[in-house]
N, CA, C and O of each residue as an XYZ file, in Angstrom:
904
protein
N      -4.438     18.578    -25.433
C      -3.919     17.250    -25.815
C      -2.424     17.181    -25.509
O      -1.691     18.143    -25.736
N      -1.989     16.054    -25.003
C      -0.581     15.873    -24.669
C       0.252     15.782    -25.942
O      -0.099     15.023    -26.845
N       1.355     16.543    -26.038
C       2.209     16.482    -27.235
C       2.718     15.062    -27.480
O       2.934     14.292    -26.544
N       2.904     14.738    -28.750
C       3.318     13.381    -29.118
C       4.665     13.005    -28.527
O       4.865     11.863    -28.112
N       5.594     13.960    -28.485
C       6.913     13.627    -27.934
C       6.811     13.304    -26.447
O       7.584     12.491    -25.941
N       5.874     13.925    -25.743
C       5.675     13.619    -24.328
C       5.101     12.213    -24.148
O       5.456     11.499    -23.210
N       4.216     11.832    -25.054
C       3.661     10.476    -24.998
C       4.767      9.440    -25.161
O       4.832      8.457    -24.423
N       5.635      9.678    -26.141
C       6.736      8.742    -26.395
C       7.677      8.677    -25.198
O       8.076      7.593    -24.772
N       8.027      9.835    -24.662
C       8.943      9.883    -23.519
C       8.368      9.113    -22.335
O       9.072      8.335    -21.691
N       7.102      9.330    -22.057
C       6.494      8.681    -20.890
C       6.419      7.162    -21.056
O       6.641      6.420    -20.099
N       6.113      6.709    -22.245
C       6.061      5.260    -22.469
C       7.446      4.629    -22.382
O       7.601      3.532    -21.846
N       8.451      5.325    -22.909
C       9.821      4.815    -22.838
C      10.311      4.779    -21.393
O      10.917      3.801    -20.956
N      10.040      5.857    -20.658
C      10.440      5.899    -19.243
C       9.753      4.777    -18.464
O      10.375      4.140    -17.614
N       8.493      4.538    -18.747
C       7.772      3.456    -18.081
C       8.409      2.106    -18.392
O       8.542      1.265    -17.503
N       8.801      1.895    -19.639
C       9.451      0.635    -20.013
C      10.774      0.459    -19.276
O      11.092     -0.639    -18.820
N      11.541      1.537    -19.159
C      12.837      1.467    -18.474
C      12.657      1.165    -16.995
O      13.333      0.292    -16.450
N      11.753      1.879    -16.350
C      11.535      1.661    -14.918
C      10.974      0.267    -14.653
O      11.356     -0.382    -13.679
N      10.072     -0.193    -15.515
C       9.545     -1.547    -15.358
C      10.613     -2.599    -15.546
O      10.591     -3.636    -14.882
N      11.560     -2.341    -16.456
C      12.628     -3.310    -16.698
C      13.564     -3.424    -15.506
O      14.103     -4.496    -15.231
N      13.754     -2.316    -14.799
C      14.647     -2.342    -13.622
C      14.111     -3.302    -12.572
O      14.860     -4.100    -12.008
N      12.814     -3.222    -12.312
C      12.205     -4.145    -11.357
C      12.150     -5.556    -11.945
O      12.373     -6.536    -11.235
N      11.855     -5.655    -13.236
C      11.759     -6.959    -13.882
C      13.064     -7.731    -13.870
O      13.061     -8.956    -13.745
N      14.174     -7.029    -13.998
C      15.483     -7.696    -13.968
C      15.711     -8.370    -12.627
O      16.253     -9.473    -12.560
N      15.297     -7.701    -11.561
C      15.467     -8.285    -10.229
C      14.658     -9.567    -10.081
O      15.127    -10.530     -9.474
N      13.440     -9.586    -10.634
C      12.609    -10.789    -10.585
C      13.133    -11.870    -11.537
O      13.057    -13.064    -11.246
N      13.660    -11.427    -12.668
C      14.159    -12.368    -13.677
C      15.347    -13.153    -13.166
O      15.478    -14.338    -13.471
N      16.210    -12.526    -12.403
C      17.408    -13.210    -11.915
C      17.067    -14.335    -10.939
O      17.884    -15.226    -10.707
N      15.863    -14.294    -10.370
C      15.419    -15.354     -9.474
C      14.548    -16.374    -10.186
O      13.973    -17.267     -9.564
N      14.460    -16.222    -11.534
C      13.733    -17.177    -12.379
C      12.242    -17.256    -12.060
O      11.643    -18.328    -12.152
N      11.644    -16.132    -11.687
C      10.200    -16.107    -11.485
C       9.503    -16.016    -12.833
O      10.055    -15.487    -13.798
N       8.275    -16.541    -12.887
C       7.509    -16.531    -14.132
C       7.280    -15.099    -14.605
O       7.443    -14.796    -15.787
N       6.900    -14.220    -13.678
C       6.723    -12.802    -14.007
C       8.088    -12.118    -13.890
O       8.502    -11.707    -12.807
N       8.774    -12.007    -15.029
C      10.123    -11.461    -15.012
C      10.234    -10.151    -15.744
O       9.391     -9.268    -15.587
N      11.277    -10.021    -16.547
C      11.604     -8.767    -17.217
C      10.476     -8.278    -18.126
O       9.982     -7.162    -17.964
N      10.078     -9.105    -19.071
C       9.082     -8.658    -20.048
C       7.734     -8.370    -19.405
O       7.057     -7.409    -19.771
N       7.344     -9.209    -18.439
C       6.045     -9.007    -17.786
C       5.992     -7.679    -17.062
O       5.005     -6.951    -17.171
N       7.051     -7.352    -16.317
C       7.061     -6.092    -15.574
C       7.120     -4.891    -16.520
O       6.505     -3.858    -16.256
N       7.855     -5.029    -17.612
C       7.892     -3.937    -18.593
C       6.509     -3.705    -19.206
O       6.066     -2.564    -19.341
N       5.840     -4.783    -19.572
C       4.520     -4.659    -20.179
C       3.509     -4.049    -19.209
O       2.698     -3.205    -19.593
N       3.565     -4.480    -17.961
C       2.637     -3.935    -16.961
C       2.867     -2.444    -16.776
O       1.917     -1.665    -16.700
N       4.125     -2.053    -16.705
C       4.444     -0.643    -16.476
C       4.053      0.216    -17.686
O       3.454      1.280    -17.525
N       4.390     -0.244    -18.885
C       4.026      0.492    -20.101
C       2.511      0.549    -20.262
O       1.954      1.597    -20.588
N       1.850     -0.577    -20.032
C       0.400     -0.607    -20.151
C      -0.285      0.337    -19.182
O      -1.242      1.023    -19.542
N       0.206      0.371    -17.950
C      -0.378      1.273    -16.957
C      -0.165      2.727    -17.346
O      -1.061      3.556    -17.188
N       1.023      3.036    -17.855
C       1.301      4.409    -18.301
C       0.374      4.795    -19.454
O      -0.136      5.914    -19.501
N       0.161      3.866    -20.374
C      -0.719      4.152    -21.511
C      -2.158      4.346    -21.054
O      -2.856      5.238    -21.536
N      -2.600      3.504    -20.117
C      -3.944      3.686    -19.570
C      -4.103      5.071    -18.951
O      -5.134      5.723    -19.120
N      -3.079      5.509    -18.239
C      -3.136      6.823    -17.601
C      -3.190      7.931    -18.652
O      -3.950      8.889    -18.508
N      -2.393      7.803    -19.700
C      -2.382      8.808    -20.770
C      -3.737      8.864    -21.467
O      -4.283      9.941    -21.707
N      -4.268      7.690    -21.787
C      -5.576      7.631    -22.443
C      -6.663      8.191    -21.531
O      -7.556      8.913    -21.977
N      -6.574      7.845    -20.252
C      -7.586      8.307    -19.306
C      -7.585      9.823    -19.168
O      -8.641     10.448    -19.067
N      -6.396     10.407    -19.165
C      -6.288     11.851    -18.933
C      -6.479     12.681    -20.197
O      -7.056     13.767    -20.145
N      -5.992     12.171    -21.343
C      -6.005     12.996    -22.561
C      -6.661     12.333    -23.780
O      -6.811     12.969    -24.823
N      -7.043     11.085    -23.653
C      -7.571     10.383    -24.814
C      -8.932     10.856    -25.289
O      -9.313     10.609    -26.434
N      -9.656     11.523    -24.432
C     -11.005     11.956    -24.803
C     -11.127     13.484    -24.837
O     -12.217     14.043    -24.714
N      -9.977     14.135    -25.008
C      -9.975     15.594    -24.984
C     -10.800     16.201    -26.120
O     -11.317     17.310    -25.987
N     -10.928     15.474    -27.246
C     -11.628     16.042    -28.401
C     -13.132     16.139    -28.201
O     -13.791     16.893    -28.917
N     -13.696     15.400    -27.249
C     -15.144     15.456    -27.036
C     -15.531     16.415    -25.915
O     -16.716     16.658    -25.685
N     -14.540     16.957    -25.223
C     -14.841     17.831    -24.094
C     -15.369     19.185    -24.536
O     -15.933     19.929    -23.733
N     -15.189     19.507    -25.816
C     -15.694     20.783    -26.309
C     -17.206     20.775    -26.476
O     -17.829     21.831    -26.588
N     -17.791     19.591    -26.492
C     -19.233     19.505    -26.655
C     -19.948     19.885    -25.359
O     -19.451     19.635    -24.260
N     -21.085     20.473    -25.508
C     -21.852     20.937    -24.348
C     -22.412     19.741    -23.577
O     -22.785     18.726    -24.165
N     -22.461     19.879    -22.253
C     -23.014     18.881    -21.331
C     -22.178     17.601    -21.261
O     -22.683     16.575    -20.807
N     -20.951     17.631    -21.684
C     -20.074     16.451    -21.590
C     -18.957     16.732    -20.596
O     -18.216     17.705    -20.734
N     -18.850     15.885    -19.615
C     -17.787     16.000    -18.609
C     -17.201     14.607    -18.370
O     -17.940     13.627    -18.273
N     -15.905     14.524    -18.277
C     -15.228     13.244    -18.096
C     -14.385     13.261    -16.825
O     -13.801     14.279    -16.454
N     -14.341     12.120    -16.181
C     -13.491     11.951    -15.002
C     -12.203     11.260    -15.444
O     -12.238     10.067    -15.747
N     -11.077     11.956    -15.491
C      -9.830     11.350    -16.000
C      -9.269     10.242    -15.122
O      -8.335      9.548    -15.523
N      -9.824     10.069    -13.936
C      -9.281      9.044    -13.029
C      -9.986      7.701    -13.180
O      -9.558      6.715    -12.579
N     -11.051      7.640    -13.964
C     -11.850      6.407    -14.001
C     -11.094      5.235    -14.610
O     -11.073      4.148    -14.033
N     -10.474      5.440    -15.764
C      -9.731      4.338    -16.394
C      -8.524      3.956    -15.550
O      -8.239      2.774    -15.356
N      -7.811      4.974    -15.045
C      -6.633      4.689    -14.213
C      -7.019      3.915    -12.965
O      -6.258      3.068    -12.499
N      -8.195      4.198    -12.419
C      -8.620      3.509    -11.199
C      -8.840      2.019    -11.442
O      -8.641      1.202    -10.543
N      -9.246      1.671    -12.651
C      -9.473      0.262    -12.962
C      -8.179     -0.538    -13.014
O      -8.191     -1.755    -12.827
N      -7.068      0.139    -13.267
C      -5.777     -0.554    -13.298
C      -5.455     -1.121    -11.927
O      -4.923     -2.225    -11.814
N      -5.774     -0.370    -10.890
C      -5.452     -0.777     -9.523
C      -6.109     -2.115     -9.190
O      -5.466     -2.996     -8.620
N      -7.384     -2.271     -9.542
C      -8.076     -3.528     -9.268
C      -7.796     -4.578    -10.340
O      -7.680     -5.765    -10.034
N      -7.689     -4.141    -11.599
C      -7.490     -5.087    -12.686
C      -6.166     -5.812    -12.630
O      -6.080     -6.969    -13.041
N      -5.126     -5.158    -12.128
C      -3.812     -5.786    -12.069
C      -3.801     -6.943    -11.072
O      -2.916     -7.797    -11.108
N      -4.793     -6.960    -10.186
C      -4.870     -8.047     -9.215
C      -5.073     -9.403     -9.863
O      -4.594    -10.410     -9.341
N      -5.775     -9.453    -10.995
C      -5.985    -10.725    -11.691
C      -4.672    -11.255    -12.258
O      -4.425    -12.461    -12.248
N      -3.838    -10.355    -12.748
C      -2.539    -10.774    -13.265
C      -1.639    -11.228    -12.122
O      -0.937    -12.233    -12.239
N      -1.659    -10.493    -11.027
C      -0.847    -10.865     -9.874
C      -1.259    -12.198     -9.289
O      -0.419    -12.968     -8.826
N      -2.567    -12.472     -9.311
C      -3.048    -13.748     -8.760
C      -2.485    -14.932     -9.532
O      -2.327    -16.018     -8.975
N      -2.181    -14.730    -10.817
C      -1.630    -15.812    -11.625
C      -0.213    -16.194    -11.244
O       0.261    -17.266    -11.621
N       0.471    -15.333    -10.502
C       1.841    -15.644    -10.088
C       1.900    -16.330     -8.730
O       2.964    -16.785     -8.308
N       0.756    -16.406     -8.039
C       0.717    -17.003     -6.706
C       0.431    -18.496     -6.844
O      -0.557    -18.897     -7.459
N       1.299    -19.301     -6.272
C       1.199    -20.749     -6.408
C       1.229    -21.380     -5.022
O       2.012    -20.974     -4.164
N       0.377    -22.368     -4.810
C       0.395    -23.149     -3.575
C       1.123    -24.450     -3.855
O       0.641    -25.293     -4.613
N       2.295    -24.610     -3.234
C       3.102    -25.803     -3.466
C       3.497    -26.410     -2.130
O       4.170    -25.781     -1.313
N       3.063    -27.645     -1.929
C       3.370    -28.363     -0.676
C       2.917    -27.558      0.536
O       3.642    -27.414      1.520
N       1.706    -27.044      0.434
C       1.056    -26.312      1.519
C       1.778    -25.010      1.868
O       1.572    -24.453      2.946
N       2.631    -24.524      0.949
C       3.337    -23.257      1.143
C       3.014    -22.343     -0.028
O       3.100    -22.754     -1.185
N       2.645    -21.111      0.270
C       2.279    -20.150     -0.771
C       3.543    -19.488     -1.320
O       4.367    -18.976     -0.562
N       3.687    -19.507     -2.659
C       4.813    -18.875     -3.328
C       4.295    -17.804     -4.291
O       3.193    -17.926     -4.826
N       5.081    -16.772     -4.505
C       4.760    -15.772     -5.515
C       4.088    -14.518     -5.018
O       3.758    -13.647     -5.823
N       3.871    -14.389     -3.722
C       3.210    -13.195     -3.197
C       4.041    -11.941     -3.456
O       3.501    -10.892     -3.806
N       5.351    -12.054     -3.282
C       6.215    -10.890     -3.495
C       6.204    -10.461     -4.951
O       6.172     -9.266     -5.246
N       6.229    -11.427     -5.866
C       6.165    -11.094     -7.289
C       4.837    -10.445     -7.644
O       4.796     -9.497     -8.428
N       3.754    -10.950     -7.073
C       2.445    -10.339     -7.302
C       2.430     -8.894     -6.803
O       1.868     -8.009     -7.447
N       3.057     -8.671     -5.646
C       3.128     -7.315     -5.103
C       3.996     -6.418     -5.980
O       3.699     -5.234     -6.137
N       5.067     -6.971     -6.553
C       5.931     -6.165     -7.422
C       5.195     -5.766     -8.699
O       5.384     -4.658     -9.201
N       4.357     -6.659     -9.229
C       3.548     -6.298    -10.397
C       2.577     -5.171    -10.056
O       2.366     -4.256    -10.851
N       2.001     -5.250     -8.883
C       1.039     -4.235     -8.442
C       1.720     -2.873     -8.292
O       1.181     -1.851     -8.718
N       2.899     -2.869     -7.689
C       3.604     -1.599     -7.500
C       4.168     -1.067     -8.821
O       4.232      0.145     -9.023
N       4.576     -1.968     -9.719
C       5.042     -1.529    -11.038
C       3.903     -0.867    -11.809
O       4.123      0.098    -12.541
N       2.691     -1.382    -11.646
C       1.532     -0.743    -12.274
C       1.362      0.670    -11.737
O       1.036      1.588    -12.491
N       1.580      0.849    -10.446
C       1.498      2.189     -9.856
C       2.581      3.102    -10.419
O       2.341      4.286    -10.654
N       3.771      2.551    -10.634
C       4.850      3.331    -11.247
C       4.440      3.771    -12.654
O       4.661      4.917    -13.045
N       3.847      2.855    -13.402
C       3.392      3.196    -14.743
C       2.352      4.302    -14.736
O       2.393      5.198    -15.578
N       1.426      4.247    -13.799
C       0.420      5.303    -13.682
C       1.071      6.642    -13.362
O       0.677      7.678    -13.898
N       2.069      6.613    -12.485
C       2.767      7.853    -12.132
C       3.496      8.436    -13.338
O       3.460      9.645    -13.563
N       4.154      7.581    -14.110
C       4.856      8.055    -15.310
C       3.851      8.619    -16.310
O       4.071      9.683    -16.888
N       2.745      7.898    -16.510
C       1.726      8.368    -17.431
C       1.148      9.706    -17.026
O       0.725     10.489    -17.877
N       1.127      9.973    -15.729
C       0.629     11.250    -15.229
C       1.686     12.329    -15.147
O       1.404     13.450    -14.724
N       2.917     11.995    -15.555
C       3.990     12.979    -15.546
C       4.682     13.156    -14.213
O       5.445     14.105    -14.031
N       4.427     12.260    -13.283
C       5.057     12.344    -11.955
C       6.365     11.551    -11.968
O       6.456     10.480    -11.369
N       7.357     12.078    -12.645
C       8.614     11.353    -12.844
C       9.377     11.133    -11.545
O       9.930     10.056    -11.324
N       9.410     12.131    -10.702
C      10.144     12.002     -9.432
C       9.532     10.897     -8.584
O      10.250     10.073     -8.018
N       8.212     10.878     -8.497
C       7.536      9.838     -7.718
C       7.795      8.457     -8.316
O       8.015      7.492     -7.586
N       7.768      8.366     -9.647
C       7.966      7.079    -10.305
C       9.378      6.547    -10.108
O       9.569      5.371     -9.801
N      10.372      7.424    -10.287
C      11.766      7.001    -10.128
C      12.045      6.635     -8.678
O      12.684      5.619     -8.405
N      11.573      7.452     -7.755
C      11.787      7.162     -6.328
C      11.151      5.837     -5.944
O      11.754      5.034     -5.232
N       9.926      5.609     -6.420
C       9.245      4.351     -6.109
C      10.000      3.163     -6.689
O      10.089      2.115     -6.050
N      10.546      3.314     -7.895
C      11.300      2.222     -8.519
C      12.538      1.882     -7.700
O      12.842      0.709     -7.482
N      13.239      2.895     -7.253
C      14.431      2.664     -6.415
C      14.036      1.948     -5.135
O      14.705      1.003     -4.716
N      12.957      2.393     -4.514
C      12.509      1.756     -3.270
C      12.082      0.308     -3.510
O      12.359     -0.565     -2.688
N      11.414      0.054     -4.627
C      10.980     -1.313     -4.935
C      12.178     -2.243     -5.069
O      12.178     -3.347     -4.524
N      13.201     -1.794     -5.796
C      14.389     -2.628     -5.991
C      15.113     -2.858     -4.666
O      15.588     -3.961     -4.395
N      15.195     -1.817     -3.846
C      15.837     -1.959     -2.532
C      15.071     -2.960     -1.670
O      15.671     -3.788     -0.986
N      13.744     -2.876     -1.708
C      12.930     -3.798     -0.914
C      13.082     -5.233     -1.407
O      13.210     -6.156     -0.603
N      13.068     -5.425     -2.731
C      13.142     -6.774     -3.283
C      14.514     -7.407     -3.124
O      14.625     -8.573     -2.746
N      15.557     -6.639     -3.412
C      16.910     -7.202     -3.433
C      17.692     -6.936     -2.150
O      18.428     -7.803     -1.678
N      17.537     -5.754     -1.594
C      18.364     -5.380     -0.453
C      17.886     -5.886      0.880
O      18.689     -6.226      1.749
N      16.558     -5.941      1.050
C      16.019     -6.335      2.351
C      15.908     -7.849      2.493
O      15.835     -8.364      3.609
N      15.895     -8.562      1.373
C      15.724    -10.023      1.449
C      16.790    -10.716      2.300
O      16.434    -11.552      3.129
N      18.088    -10.407      2.135
C      19.084    -11.055      3.010
C      18.852    -10.743      4.490
O      19.031    -11.603      5.353
N      18.451     -9.506      4.769
C      18.168     -9.143      6.160
C      16.960     -9.893      6.679
O      16.949    -10.339      7.826
N      15.945    -10.037      5.844
C      14.736    -10.767      6.230
C      15.058    -12.225      6.529
O      14.563    -12.798      7.499
N      15.893    -12.814      5.683
C      16.270    -14.213      5.914
C      16.993    -14.379      7.242
O      16.735    -15.319      7.994
N      17.901    -13.454      7.516
C      18.704    -13.561      8.731
C      17.861    -13.397      9.987
O      18.087    -14.088     10.980
N      16.893    -12.489      9.951
C      16.139    -12.155     11.153
C      14.909    -13.019     11.371
O      14.570    -13.341     12.510
N      14.226    -13.405     10.267
C      12.909    -13.981     10.437
C      12.730    -15.384      9.890
O      11.717    -16.019     10.185
N      13.665    -15.896      9.108
C      13.455    -17.201      8.495
C      13.329    -18.309      9.531
O      12.540    -19.241      9.376
N      14.126    -18.188     10.594
C      14.067    -19.225     11.629
C      12.690    -19.278     12.282
O      12.231    -20.345     12.690
N      12.032    -18.118     12.381
C      10.709    -18.100     12.979
C       9.656    -18.654     12.037
O       8.718    -19.322     12.472
N       9.807    -18.377     10.734
C       8.810    -18.800      9.769
C       8.892    -20.290      9.481
O       7.873    -20.943      9.255
N      10.101    -20.823      9.490
C      10.276    -22.223      9.140
C      10.088    -23.093     10.366
O      10.893    -23.038     11.295
N       9.049    -23.884     10.380
C       8.788    -24.786     11.488
C       9.381    -26.147     11.154
O       8.929    -26.803     10.216
N      10.386    -26.581     11.909
C      10.980    -27.889     11.647
C       9.932    -28.999     11.811
O       9.023    -28.881     12.633
N      10.060    -30.045     11.046
C       9.115    -31.129     11.207
C       9.800    -32.474     11.050
O      10.840    -32.598     10.404
N       9.185    -33.476     11.658
C       9.634    -34.861     11.594
C       8.576    -35.679     10.884
O       7.381    -35.417     11.020
N       9.018    -36.671     10.125
C       8.090    -37.607      9.493
C       8.440    -39.007      9.980
O       9.550    -39.497      9.770
N       7.475    -39.637     10.630
C       7.668    -40.978     11.169
C       6.725    -41.948     10.465
O       5.546    -41.655     10.270
N       7.255    -43.096     10.092
C       6.434    -44.201      9.595
C       6.380    -45.242     10.704
O       7.409    -45.782     11.112
N       5.165    -45.520     11.191
C       5.031    -46.359     12.386
C       4.039    -47.487     12.170
O       3.215    -47.459     11.257
N       4.146    -48.476     13.035
C       3.136    -49.522     13.146
C       2.172    -49.072     14.241
O       2.533    -49.034     15.417
N       0.951    -48.732     13.850
C       0.021    -48.133     14.804
C      -0.398    -49.078     15.918
O      -0.919    -48.640     16.944
N      -0.173    -50.381     15.721
C      -0.524    -51.337     16.763
C       0.461    -51.299     17.925
O       0.137    -51.715     19.037
N       1.678    -50.791     17.658
C       2.720    -50.856     18.680
C       3.111    -49.489     19.253
O       3.476    -49.384     20.424
N       3.034    -48.446     18.425
C       3.571    -47.154     18.838
C       2.548    -46.358     19.626
O       1.382    -46.257     19.246
N       3.011    -45.794     20.733
C       2.189    -44.903     21.537
C       2.538    -43.456     21.192
O       3.710    -43.081     21.204
N       1.538    -42.656     20.889
C       1.784    -41.241     20.592
C       2.340    -40.502     21.803
O       3.087    -39.533     21.664
N       1.971    -40.965     22.978
C       2.493    -40.345     24.186
C       3.999    -40.573     24.316
O       4.717    -39.714     24.828
N       4.479    -41.740     23.848
C       5.920    -42.014     23.889
C       6.667    -41.073     22.964
O       7.745    -40.585     23.306
N       6.096    -40.813     21.780
C       6.722    -39.878     20.837
C       6.762    -38.475     21.432
O       7.779    -37.787     21.348
N       5.668    -38.062     22.025
C       5.618    -36.723     22.619
C       6.621    -36.575     23.759
O       7.226    -35.515     23.924
N       6.797    -37.629     24.541
C       7.744    -37.588     25.662
C       9.176    -37.399     25.170
O       9.951    -36.652     25.769
N       9.530    -38.088     24.062
C      10.869    -37.952     23.495
C      11.091    -36.523     22.992
O      12.162    -35.951     23.197
N      10.098    -35.958     22.346
C      10.218    -34.593     21.818
C      10.386    -33.579     22.942
O      11.227    -32.685     22.855
N       9.600    -33.713     23.981
C       9.686    -32.778     25.100
C      11.024    -32.898     25.823
O      11.587    -31.899     26.269
N      11.523    -34.115     25.936
C      12.825    -34.319     26.585
C      13.951    -33.671     25.785
O      14.973    -33.277     26.346
N      13.755    -33.563     24.457
C      14.769    -32.957     23.590
C      14.524    -31.457     23.391
O      15.142    -30.827     22.533
N      13.619    -30.900     24.190
C      13.313    -29.465     24.117
C      12.624    -29.089     22.801
O      12.765    -27.970     22.307
N      11.879    -30.048     22.245
C      11.071    -29.799     21.053
C       9.608    -29.737     21.472
O       9.078    -30.685     22.051
N       8.964    -28.620     21.176
C       7.579    -28.430     21.601
C       6.630    -28.718     20.437
O       6.713    -28.091     19.380
N       5.745    -29.662     20.648
C       4.821    -30.095     19.600
C       3.855    -28.969     19.238
O       3.181    -28.414     20.106
N       3.796    -28.637     17.933
C       2.869    -27.623     17.446
C       1.702    -28.238     16.676
O       0.559    -27.804     16.812
N       2.003    -29.249     15.869
C       0.953    -29.851     15.049
C       1.332    -31.292     14.713
O       2.505    -31.612     14.524
N       0.321    -32.150     14.643
C       0.555    -33.546     14.298
C      -0.446    -33.958     13.215
O      -1.657    -33.843     13.406
N       0.063    -34.433     12.091
C      -0.775    -34.880     10.984
C      -0.546    -36.376     10.780
O       0.581    -36.816     10.550
N      -1.625    -37.150     10.866
C      -1.537    -38.606     10.754
C      -2.225    -39.047      9.468
O      -3.380    -38.699      9.225
N      -1.509    -39.817      8.642
C      -2.042    -40.329      7.381
C      -1.863    -41.845      7.337
O      -0.942    -42.393      7.943
N      -2.746    -42.501      6.620
C      -2.633    -43.946      6.457
C      -1.505    -44.282      5.488
O      -1.309    -43.591      4.488
N      -0.767    -45.344      5.792
C       0.320    -45.783      4.933
C      -0.132    -46.834      3.943
O      -1.323    -47.124      3.824
N       0.829    -47.403      3.234
C       0.523    -48.448      2.257
C       0.034    -49.727      2.930
O      -0.865    -50.407      2.434
N       0.639    -50.034      4.058
C       0.247    -51.206      4.837
C      -0.970    -50.841      5.702
O      -1.028    -49.728      6.225
N      -1.946    -51.754      5.866
C      -3.137    -51.453      6.695
C      -2.809    -51.061      8.123
O      -3.543    -50.294      8.747
N      -1.710    -51.586      8.640
C      -1.323    -51.274     10.013
C      -0.283    -50.166     10.096
O       0.234    -49.871     11.174
N       0.022    -49.551      8.950
C       1.074    -48.538      8.913
C       0.469    -47.140      8.870
O      -0.546    -46.916      8.211
N       1.090    -46.214      9.564
C       0.665    -44.819      9.555
C       1.873    -43.914      9.344
O       2.990    -44.225      9.758
N       1.621    -42.809      8.703
C       2.666    -41.805      8.446
C       2.317    -40.565      9.267
O       1.263    -39.958      9.075
N       3.198    -40.205     10.168
C       2.937    -39.089     11.078
C       3.894    -37.938     10.763
O       5.113    -38.097     10.814
N       3.327    -36.790     10.440
C       4.142    -35.585     10.238
C       3.966    -34.696     11.462
O       2.857    -34.266     11.777
N       5.062    -34.430     12.139
C       5.034    -33.668     13.390
C       5.758    -32.340     13.184
O       6.940    -32.308     12.840
N       5.041    -31.266     13.396
C       5.640    -29.933     13.331
C       6.000    -29.500     14.741
O       5.175    -29.563     15.652
N       7.244    -29.057     14.913
C       7.730    -28.730     16.252
C       8.387    -27.352     16.270
O       8.735    -26.793     15.231
N       8.543    -26.830     17.472
C       9.297    -25.599     17.690
C      10.476    -25.929     18.584
O      10.334    -26.644     19.576
N      11.642    -25.406     18.226
C      12.814    -25.697     19.032
C      13.634    -24.429     19.262
O      13.454    -23.427     18.570
N      14.524    -24.486     20.228
C      15.310    -23.318     20.628
C      16.607    -23.180     19.848
O      17.302    -22.174     19.985
N      16.942    -24.162     19.042
C      18.186    -24.104     18.276
C      19.303    -24.906     18.908
O      20.382    -25.033     18.329
N      19.051    -25.462     20.115
C      20.075    -26.244     20.813
C      19.785    -27.746     20.753
O      20.297    -28.515     21.566
N      18.964    -28.153     19.791
C      18.548    -29.540     19.694
C      19.594    -30.374     18.957
O      20.103    -29.971     17.911
N      19.904    -31.537     19.518
C      20.799    -32.486     18.880
C      19.958    -33.400     17.992
O      19.247    -34.274     18.487
N      20.042    -33.192     16.678
C      19.191    -33.918     15.736
C      19.429    -35.413     15.802
O      18.480    -36.194     15.863
N      20.682    -35.812     15.789
C      21.001    -37.235     15.811
C      20.492    -37.901     17.081
O      20.024    -39.039     17.049
N      20.584    -37.196     18.188
C      20.114    -37.757     19.455
C      18.604    -37.968     19.431
O      18.108    -39.005     19.873
N      17.875    -36.978     18.913
C      16.415    -37.101     18.833
C      16.022    -38.246     17.894
O      15.136    -39.040     18.210
N      16.680    -38.321     16.755
C      16.381    -39.377     15.788
C      16.646    -40.756     16.382
O      15.864    -41.687     16.188
N      17.746    -40.878     17.098
C      18.103    -42.161     17.700
C      17.088    -42.574     18.761
O      16.717    -43.745     18.848
N      16.640    -41.614     19.568
C      15.659    -41.931     20.604
C      14.318    -42.327     20.008
O      13.657    -43.238     20.506
N      13.916    -41.641     18.942
C      12.662    -42.005     18.291
C      12.760    -43.368     17.614
O      11.798    -44.136     17.593
N      13.941    -43.658     17.058
C      14.140    -44.946     16.375
C      14.017    -46.106     17.344
O      13.634    -47.208     16.949
N      14.335    -45.872     18.600
C      14.300    -46.931     19.608
C      12.883    -47.252     20.068
O      12.662    -48.277     20.713
N      11.927    -46.398     19.748
C      10.552    -46.661     20.159
C      10.021    -47.857     19.374
O      10.074    -47.849     18.144
N       9.517    -48.869     20.045
C       9.008    -50.068     19.348
C       7.906    -49.696     18.356
O       6.964    -48.983     18.702
N       8.033    -50.182     17.126
C       7.025    -49.939     16.109
C       7.356    -48.824     15.139
O       6.644    -48.636     14.153
N       8.432    -48.072     15.399
C       8.847    -47.021     14.477
C       9.626    -47.658     13.333
O      10.672    -48.269     13.552
N       9.113    -47.515     12.108
C       9.716    -48.170     10.955
C      10.638    -47.249     10.158
O      11.538    -47.728      9.469
N      10.432    -45.963     10.240
C      11.274    -45.038      9.487
C      11.118    -43.627     10.001
O      10.071    -43.259     10.534
N      12.184    -42.825      9.834
C      12.200    -41.433     10.309
C      12.903    -40.565      9.279
O      13.936    -40.946      8.727
N      12.335    -39.401      9.027
C      13.034    -38.349      8.252
C      12.727    -37.033      8.935
O      11.736    -36.906      9.654
N      13.588    -36.053      8.700
C      13.424    -34.798      9.426
C      13.973    -33.636      8.610
O      14.716    -33.826      7.647
N      13.588    -32.421      9.018
C      14.147    -31.176      8.471
C      14.650    -30.301      9.592
O      14.690    -29.078      9.454
N      15.037    -30.906     10.702
C      15.542    -30.127     11.822
C      16.897    -29.539     11.483
O      17.705    -30.160     10.792
N      17.141    -28.302     11.991
C      18.445    -27.647     11.769
C      19.258    -27.704     13.031
O      20.385    -27.211     13.062
């Protein structure tokens, strides 16, 4: 049986390591913040302790054998339900995947602490914080432009506007059409067109907007071009 002081130490260490990751999430105002990460880490450590030593008193009986990894293994899959609660679909964009992943890895840290693997747990915690806080600015600088597809929203009179005319203006401005979504407007003859485009970064936004505005039947334009 694991000594009581070891149980206390492992649970406290799990709470501390979980709080380190939780603070990073808390500063960004995510729903799963400090307390959630601490609870996940402590809970995982406790599951590991119970799984490994909680049934030691029955092992003396004949024909009884226990697999200490069974309860701990359920944490790996069970934590997925909690992580799924942090994932939100907002305006056709998925948010919360990183927080869900941090909960999953914090659970692994808790299991490591519960198993007495302090070096692995501390190292993993440091790596998690570096990945969450340190790599994010680099990720934004290198990949955000690729992930963010600029789009235009046009309100048009469908009786007058030619889609080919819109496409010609975009191509002339070095904007390559990726997707076009057409929705009905409030007026029976009105349509709302959302156009997703790819550009090289040398696009003159005002020039494109002005050219589109000149197309007969275009009633309004908004954009997120950079």
